[in-house]
N, C-alpha and C positions, 0 to 999 in steps of 0.2 A: 520695648518688643522691637524685634528685628522686622523691619520691612525691606522686602525684596522688590527690587526695580526689574520689571519687564520690558521686554522688546518683542515688536511683532514681525513674525516671519510668516512665509507661506510654505506648509508641509504638505508633501504628497502622501495620501491617505493609503496607498498602496504599498509603497516602497520605503517611505520615510526621508526623501530628499528633501532638504530645506533650501529654500530660495529666498531672497531679499524682495523678489517681485513676484506677481502673479503670471504664472506661465500656462498657456492653454495645453501643453503636452508635455508630461515628465521626459526630461532627456535619459533618465536612467532606465526607468521601466516602460516607456513609450505609451503610458496610459493617457487619455485625454479627460481633462476637466476634473482631475485629481487633486489639485492645490487647494488647501483650504487656508484661510488665515488664522493663525494660531498665536497666542501670546506666551512667550518662553520667559520664565524668571530666571535671573542670574543667580539668586541664592537659592540653593538646594533646601527643602524641608528638612528640620532639624530631626535627627533620630539618635537612639542610644548608641554610642559607639560600640564595635564590636570587641570582644575579648582580644587580647594580645597574643598573636600566633608568631612567636619566634621560628627562625628556619629550622628545618629538621634535615639531618642527613637521611637521604633515602634508604640507605641500608638498615636505619634504626626505626623506621616507620613500621608498625605491627599494624596488620590487618586482621581484625576480629571476625569470627564466624558469623556475628549478627549482623555485620556491614550489607551483607545480601541474604534476602529470605525469599523463598518461592512464593508464588502466587497460588491461589485455589485452582486456577484454570491453567492446563497444560499448553493450551495455544498461545495465551497471553504470555506464559514463562518463555516459551520459544523465541517470541519476537523480542522480548528485553533481554535475552541472552542467559536466561536461568533463574531469573528472579529480578524483583525490584532492589535498588540499592539505597541505603539509609541517606536521606540527606539529598536525594536526586529530585530534579524537576523534570516532570515527563509532560509533553504537550501531545494531545490526541486532536488530530484535526480532522475535518470531513465535511461533507455538504449537510446542510441542515435536514434533519430527519432520517439521517443515515442509520443512526443506532449510537451514538456517542454515550448519551446519558444512559441508556439501557445497559450498556456495557459496564460502565463504571458504577452505577447502582448495583449491579449484580456483583462486580469485583469487592465493592465497598461492604456488601452485606457478607460475603463469604470471609473477608478478612477480618471483620469485626467479631464473627462467630469463633475464628481460630485463634486471634491473636489479642483482641481487645478493642479499645475506644477508636472508632474512625469517625471523623467529622466531613459530611457532605453538605458543602454550601451552594446552595441554588441561587442564583440571581435571576432567573428566568421564570421560575416556578414558585408557588407557595408551598408552605409545609403540607397542607392538605393535598394538593396536585401532587405532589413527590410521593406522598402516602397512597394515594389511589393507584400510580404507576407500581410502586411497590407490591399492593396487593394483587394486582394484575400478574406480575411476575412470580407470586409465590413467595414473596421475602418477608419474613418476620420483622427483622430488624433490631434485634437485641445488640446492644453496645453501639449501634450507629445512630449518631446525632445528627439531625437535620437543621440547617440555618439558612433562612432566606433573608438574605441581606446582600446590598451592594456596595456598602462603604467598606473599603478595605481596611481602614483603621479599626473599625468595630470587628471586622472578621479576626483581625490578628490578634485582638485583645480576647476575644472569645475562646479561639484554639489554644492561647497560652495557659488560661484558665484550666481546659479540658485535658491538655497534655495527651493528645491522640497518637496513635500509631501510624496513621495515614490521614492525608488532608485531600479532598477533592474541590475544586473550584469549577463551577459549571454555570457560566462559561467565562472566560477571561475578558471577553467584549462586554459583560454586564456590570463588572465590578469597577469602581472608579475611585479616586483619590478627591476629596473636596476641595482640598486647596490648589488644584489645578484648574484652570478657567475652562478647559476643553470639556467637551462633551462625552460622556461614556460611550466606548468603542472607537474613540478617535486614535489616532496612532501614538500620540502623547501618553494618553491614560492607558493604553494597552502595555506600552514599553515600561513605563514606570512602576505600573502595579505588577508586571512580571519580575521585575528587579526587586521590588521588597519581597515578595515571594521567594524569590531565589536566596536572598540573603537571610531570610528567616528559616528556609528549609536547611542551609549549610550550617547554622548556628546551633539549630535544634536536632540536627540529624534525624528529621523526619521526611519521608517522601511526600511530595505533593504531585498530583495529578491535574492538570488544567486542561479544558477543552477549548477549542477555537473553531469557528464558524469559516467556511471558504465561499465568499461570495463573489460574484462578478462586479458588484458596484464597489467604486472606492471609498464609499463614506465609511465603511467598516473595514478596519484594519484586518488584514489576512495573516495567517499564522506564518508565512515567510519571514515577517517583521522579527519574529521572536526566535528563528532558528538558531541564531547566534547566542542566545541567553541560556536557553534551556539544554539540559543534558541529553534528552532522548526526543525524538520526533517520530511520532507515529501517525500513520494516515489510515481511516477506515474508508475503504472503497467499497463499491457495489454498483450494480445496474438498478435504475429505478424500478424494474419489474422483475427482478432476480431476487431470490431468498438468500442468496449467498453473500457474505461480507468478507472482504479480505482486510486484515490489519497488517499494514505493510511498516516496515521500519526503515527510514532513510536517514536516520542520525542516531548513534549510540555510542557515547563516551565510555560505556562499560562493557561492551559485547560487539557482537557482529552487526553489520547492518544488511539490509537487503533481505532479512527473514520475514516470513509471511506466515501468519496464522489465519485458519480458515474456520468461519462460524457460519451458522444458517439461522435466520431469523424465523422464528416460530412463536405462537402466541405465549409460551412461557419465557420468552426472551430470546437473547442470542446463545444458541447451543453450539457446542463445539463439534466440529467435524473430524473424526479420529481418522478417517481413511478417504480423504478427499478425492484420491484418482478413482475409487470405485463410484463415488457419487457423482463425479461428472462425467462417467462413461455408463451410468446406469440407464439411460434412455437411448443408447446407440443401438441403431437397427442394423446388426449383421453386416451384410456386403452392400452397404448402402452406396449408391453412385455419388461421387463427388465428397466423400467423407474418408478421413485419414487419422490415425491416432499418433501423437508425437510425444516424446518423452522430453520434458522440460525440467529445469530446475528452478526453483524460487527459494533463493539463499542456498540453504544446505538441504533442503528437501526436493526429492524427485517426485515430480507430478506427470501422469499420464493424461491427456487433454484430448478432446476431439475437435478437429479442424475441418470446418465444411466450406465447399466453394461451389459457386453455380456460375456456368458460362451459359450467355444467351446472346443470339445476333441483335446487335443494336438497332434501335428504331430511329435514332438520329444520325446525325453525320459524324459525331465525334462520340467513340465508345467511353463509357463510364467505367471507373474503378472504384469500388466501395470496401473499405477495410473496418471491420467490427472487432477489436480485440487484438489486432495484429498492426504493426508499423504500416502505415501507408507507403513510406519510401520502400520497404522491404518488399510490398506487395508490387510495386512498379518494377522493381529489379527483376524479381523472378518472373514476372510476366514477360520481360524483354530477353531473359535468358530462354525461356520456354519457345518464344517466338525465333530467335535468332540461332541457338544451339541445338533446339531439339526438332524444331521444324513445325510446331503446332502454330497453325494460322490463327492467331488471336487479335489480329488487328481491327476486325470487324465485330469483336465480342465484347458485351459487358460483362464484367468479372467482379462477382461478390465474394468476398473471404469473411467468414464468421467463425469466432471461437466460442464454443457452447459453454453454458454456467457462467457467462459474464466475466470471464477472465480476462486478462491482458497479459500478452506474451511479448517480450521485449528482446529475448535473446535469439541470435542467428541460427541456434540448433533446430528451431522450428521451420527453417526455410525448406528442407526436404518435404515435410509433411504437407505445407502448404502448395508445393509444386505437385505432388502426387494428387492432391484433392483437385485442384486446377484440372490436370490432366485427365483425371477420371471423369468429371463432368464434361469435359470437351469430346473425350472419346467415347462417352456414354458407357465407360467400363467401369466395374467395381474394385476396390482396393481389398486386398487380402483380409478379411476380418480378424485374423490372429496375428497381422503383421504390425509392427511397432517402427517408426521411422525417426531418425535423429541425424541431422547432419546440416552444414551449412554450405550454402550453394555459392560458388564463384562465379565471376562475369564470363569465364570462359567455358562454362558448363561443367567444371569440375566440382566434386564434393571434397569439402575440407572437414578436417577431424573436430571433434567437440570435447569439452572437457568432462572429466568424473563419468566416463561412459560406462563403468562398473557398476554405479550406483543406479543408472538409469536401466541398465539391463536386469539387475536385481529387483525394481519395481515392476518391470514389465512381466518378468515371470512369476512374481508373487499374485499378478492379477491374472494369470492364465494365458498369456500371449506366448506363442511358439516360436515366431521369427522376429528377428530385428535386423532393418536395414540401414547400415552404417557406412561411412566412407572408409575405404580401404586404407587410407593413411593412418587411421587411429585403431585398427581392428586387432592389433596384436595385444589381446588380453584373452583371458580364459573366461568364456561366458558361463553363466550357470547351466547345470545339466539339463535343465528343462526347456532351453530356448536356443534355437539355431541362429547363428551368426551369419548374415549375409553381406559381405564385403563389396561394394561397388565402387568405381571410380569417377564416373560421370553421371550428370543428371540423365541423360539418354537411357544409360543401362539401368538406372534405378527404376525409371518408368516402366522399362520393358518387364523388369521383375516384378514390381509391386501391383501393375494392374492385372486383372482377371477377368475372364468373361465365361461364365458358366463354370466348367470345372478348371482345367490348368491351360493356359495359352500356349499355343504351340510356338515353334520358333520362328515360323513364317509370319505369324502376328506379331511377334515382337520385332521383326526386322522392319514391318510396316511403319514403325516409329521413325 
């Protein structure tokens, strides 16, 4: 019998860095008190050797139609790049309670009904608890096999016997290998279990979905440790008090990244949002003060979202800046440009910027909408309710062109907007017939056109800016 000798090292539970001695702060990820003493064995556990795979010429490799098949959820397909690839390992990460298990249980039931056997492995719930959740979601579960087990060796033996079309591991922090001396959820267990699942999925050509929690404590390994192992990394995001969930792709070896799927959490589970722009603007109130609509891109999808801003005289010596859904640095940049280049006296104003619906906007094309909302609140003037803005603000007060303007305009026209405020540098396109293109060169000019008071603002009122 082979005996493996081990050595003791200290492993960071956040990023996986190893050290021969204990460190108070990890030099790699800068986390405090994250090193845990771990025994590392020099001899790897024995496993069945893989089949021989001789080198193949790239031109001779044949791609079969069955190598990728679409999922029953269109939003899920969008994020994966058109469907799931056979033998792929997909990691879905997110905060506890965000809806990862609900999404995967729904997907598993739909695939089982359409394609055959699916194994759903739950390491955190019993079979009866999973059944209760399935009944709440209205899922019958034909061809869907539940397995409440944490031993990975037992799990692999069971799925080998069933030969399923899809395997779901919920969650990767709950499964473990008994031959390792570390506790379940430690970075050694999580990394080794993921490698075993990757080898099995590649050899059997069966896709595997695994879930991972995102926690602030270093005792549980976060999903970033696994990003270099898996093929696809998805994040399920959402605000705690919002019903909307965003499934965002940050890594995809088989398709485009930065795609976003939009879902809404209801009693029957996660429901696809076919028209997210209309949903996000459904509660918008006409010519509201401090509100502007911007056209942003999430991957290849154009979205119209509402940005709200509120300015109020500060009660303290130092004015506060609060950004919810927008980058804090962009908010400071736009505030400085409005003060210096446009002449708005915001030095004594608290400024709060918010994106409705729990969305997060990272692209600079939303700069013009943020500036319009701040100027609207400060001047106590409304923004034209039929106006959409898209443009990047420069430090000199100029407006810079944005990409894929034609797609943004088409989405605005489809939702009934009649005017679009765009930078003059990128306005050399043919807009849809139902929308008027308003090219402007500077932020001062854009505010003069976009803000209204009562009916139409006169030239004298625009000059006051």
